C-alpha distance (Angstrom), angle and dihedral (degrees) to the residues before:
residue distance angle dihedral
M1 . . .
A2 3.79 . .
I3 3.81 144.4 .
N4 3.80 122.8 -133.0
S5 3.78 127.1 -174.6
V6 3.81 114.2 -118.6
G7 3.80 115.7 -101.6
E8 3.76 131.9 -131.9
N9 3.80 124.4 -54.1
L10 3.78 117.1 -76.2
A11 3.80 116.0 -103.2
V12 3.79 109.8 -128.4
A13 3.78 123.2 -170.3
G14 3.78 117.6 -154.8
Q15 3.74 125.3 -150.9
V16 3.82 124.8 -149.5
N17 3.80 118.1 -153.9
T18 3.77 117.2 -157.9
V19 3.82 117.6 -151.9
E20 3.73 120.7 -167.2
E21 3.77 112.9 -135.3
V22 3.80 116.3 -126.1
E23 3.75 118.3 -154.6
N24 3.82 112.3 -119.2
K25 3.84 106.3 -126.8
N26 3.81 91.5 -175.1
V27 3.78 93.2 72.5
L28 3.83 124.6 65.8
G29 3.77 117.0 -132.3
K30 3.76 127.1 -157.2
D31 3.81 92.8 -93.6
D32 3.82 90.1 52.9
F33 3.75 90.1 48.5
M34 3.88 91.7 51.9
T35 3.82 91.9 47.3
L36 3.81 91.9 52.5
L37 3.77 90.5 48.4
L38 3.79 93.3 51.1
V39 3.82 92.6 46.5
Q40 3.78 88.9 49.7
L41 3.88 91.6 53.0
Q42 3.81 91.6 46.6
H43 3.75 94.0 53.1
Q44 3.76 99.6 38.4
D45 3.82 119.1 125.7
P46 3.82 107.6 -98.1
T47 3.80 89.7 -146.8
E48 3.78 91.2 53.7
P49 3.80 107.5 30.3
M50 3.78 120.7 -172.3
D51 3.75 116.0 -81.6
S52 3.88 111.6 -103.3
A53 3.80 89.5 -133.0
E54 3.77 90.3 57.5
I55 3.82 91.1 48.9
L56 3.81 89.9 50.1
T57 3.75 90.4 49.5
Q58 3.77 93.7 52.0
T59 3.84 90.7 44.6
S60 3.78 88.6 52.8
Q61 3.79 90.7 50.3
L62 3.81 88.9 51.1
A63 3.82 91.0 51.2
A64 3.82 90.6 48.6
L65 3.79 90.9 49.2
E66 3.79 92.2 51.5
A67 3.80 92.4 46.6
S68 3.82 89.6 51.4
A69 3.77 91.4 50.7
N70 3.85 90.5 49.5
T71 3.80 90.4 49.3
N72 3.77 92.8 50.9
K73 3.82 90.1 49.6
A74 3.79 91.0 49.4
L75 3.84 91.4 49.6
E76 3.80 91.1 49.6
E77 3.80 90.4 51.7
L78 3.83 91.1 46.8
A79 3.82 90.9 50.2
A80 3.87 91.2 50.6
S81 3.81 89.8 48.2
L82 3.83 92.6 49.3
Q83 3.85 89.9 48.9
S84 3.78 90.8 51.5
T85 3.84 91.3 47.5
Q86 3.81 90.6 50.8
E87 3.78 92.2 50.3
F88 3.77 92.6 51.0
S89 3.82 91.3 47.8
T90 3.79 89.3 51.0
I91 3.79 91.2 51.8
A92 3.79 87.6 54.2
A93 3.83 88.2 63.6
I94 3.81 92.0 67.8
G95 3.83 107.4 119.9
K96 3.79 93.1 26.0
R97 3.79 123.4 103.9
A98 3.81 123.9 -102.0
D99 3.80 122.7 -155.2
L100 3.83 119.4 -154.0
G101 3.76 91.4 -163.5
S102 3.80 95.7 -121.8
D103 3.83 136.3 82.1
A104 3.81 94.1 -172.7
I105 3.76 135.3 115.4
A106 3.81 129.2 -168.1
H107 3.78 111.7 -128.3
D108 3.78 125.7 -163.8
E109 3.81 115.5 -155.4
G110 3.76 113.7 -106.9
T111 3.83 95.0 19.3
I112 3.77 135.3 96.2
S113 3.81 116.9 -106.9
K114 3.78 115.7 -147.7
F115 3.82 123.2 -161.5
E116 3.82 142.6 153.0
V117 3.78 131.4 -127.2
Y118 3.80 127.8 -166.2
F119 3.81 118.8 -137.9
P120 3.81 111.8 -163.3
E121 3.86 92.9 -165.3
D122 3.79 134.8 42.8
I123 3.81 113.3 -84.9
A124 3.82 123.5 -129.1
H125 3.81 95.2 170.7
G126 3.80 137.5 -28.2
T127 3.80 149.5 129.9
V128 3.76 137.7 -111.7
D129 3.81 113.0 -136.5
I130 3.76 124.7 -153.0
T131 3.80 110.5 -158.1
D132 3.72 138.6 179.7
L133 3.78 121.2 -112.3
E134 3.82 89.7 -89.4
G135 3.78 91.7 57.1
N136 3.79 98.5 -105.4
I137 3.79 112.9 144.6
V138 3.83 110.2 -114.8
A139 3.80 100.3 171.6
T140 3.77 138.3 4.3
I141 3.79 126.2 -151.1
N142 3.80 117.2 -162.9
I143 3.73 112.4 -138.6
D144 3.85 109.1 -120.6
I145 3.78 109.5 -134.7
T146 3.80 97.6 -158.7
E147 3.75 138.6 127.5
K148 3.80 134.7 -163.0
D149 3.79 120.4 -95.9
A150 3.82 126.3 -150.3
S151 3.82 89.6 -80.1
G152 3.76 93.7 50.7
N153 3.80 94.8 -107.5
D154 3.82 124.1 138.1
V155 3.82 111.4 -107.8
P156 3.84 129.6 175.9
A157 3.80 115.4 -86.4
D158 3.76 135.3 -167.0
K159 3.78 94.0 -122.1
L160 3.79 146.7 -17.5
A161 3.77 115.7 -115.5
A162 3.78 118.5 -114.6
G163 3.81 113.0 -91.7
V164 3.77 145.8 90.9
Y165 3.77 117.0 -46.1
A166 3.77 131.1 -172.2
F167 3.81 124.2 -133.1
D168 3.81 135.6 -166.6
W169 3.78 120.3 -150.9
D170 3.77 114.4 -166.9
G171 3.81 92.7 -160.0
I172 3.78 95.1 -107.2
D173 3.75 113.2 136.3
N174 3.81 127.9 -147.1
K175 3.84 89.7 -90.2
G176 3.80 90.2 59.3
E177 3.80 92.2 -109.4
Q178 3.82 131.7 122.9
A179 3.82 111.9 -94.6
E180 3.76 115.9 -127.8
S181 3.78 122.0 -111.6
G182 3.77 111.9 -89.1
I183 3.80 146.7 94.4
Y184 3.82 117.8 -50.8
R185 3.79 132.7 -178.2
V186 3.85 125.8 -132.6
K187 3.80 127.8 -148.5
S188 3.78 136.9 152.3
D189 3.79 137.2 -147.2
Y190 3.83 113.8 -164.9
Y191 3.82 141.4 158.3
T192 3.76 127.2 -124.4
P193 3.82 122.3 -133.6
L194 3.85 86.5 -98.7
G195 3.80 90.4 58.1
D196 3.80 97.0 -107.0
K197 3.78 115.3 145.7
E198 3.79 113.6 -130.6
S199 3.81 136.0 177.8
T200 3.80 133.6 -151.6
R201 3.71 137.9 164.8
L202 3.77 145.4 -158.4
G203 3.78 117.7 -79.3
A204 3.84 104.9 43.0
Y205 3.78 118.2 93.1
P206 3.81 140.0 158.8
I207 3.81 114.7 -101.0
E208 3.80 105.8 -116.1
S209 3.81 100.6 176.5
V210 3.84 143.9 -13.0
R211 3.80 125.5 -128.1
F212 3.84 129.4 -169.1
E213 3.77 118.0 -154.6
N214 3.80 132.3 162.4
G215 3.81 92.6 -15.7
E216 3.81 91.5 -51.4
T217 3.83 128.3 112.4
Y218 3.80 119.7 -139.0
L219 3.80 128.6 -170.2
K220 3.81 122.4 -152.4
L221 3.80 106.7 -128.4
G222 3.80 113.6 174.6
S223 3.77 106.6 -42.2
N224 3.85 95.2 -26.9
Y225 3.78 135.9 80.0
V226 3.79 111.7 -133.1
L227 3.81 130.0 -168.4
L228 3.81 113.1 -105.1
T229 3.82 87.3 -131.2
D230 3.88 89.0 62.8
V231 3.75 91.5 59.9
V232 3.83 115.4 94.4
E233 3.80 99.6 -174.5
V234 3.81 140.8 13.2
Y235 3.79 119.1 -163.8
């Protein structure tokens, strides 16, 4: 059971697809409507001219068609403006904390479960506890307070800086036995260099960046990108 500091940000390449618009010839526009009306007036029988009421009706239909087109255009512009506003408001959340609403991991017996925990304060010493859904401690991981020396070896340190850290749980419980497959919860109690006791849990992370892709908004939490719709609270 080990702790590893989280690596650099993931590099994500976006792809832009360009679609050429094709005019729909099965639907009459206001210009087509006006052309048909003018042709109809030009070729009307002089002895039986078109009824003025009919002309007025068609003119009204033309006005309604144009108004509808203008309304659709205005709605499209409004939707684009709202989308832009939402994106800018999401960018403003960078640096805040996002909560996914769950502190649980799914563990498969015989495998290693990997997860990340965010520590808001520096860590002098502490543990990460893996519990069952009733809150009973199943396994305890001691937080290694080490740093790398010039040769790349782990040496004792005074503290770990606040941040997101990655953990591996090999599935062995505190009795030395293999834990069963199931859902487990993750929390941590730790002490700061000043001796203050703090607690944290899985599922709450600082928002490091925002990415927009295919109409979806993603937040970078730890080493993962998460859909904005999966976040239950930002604070």
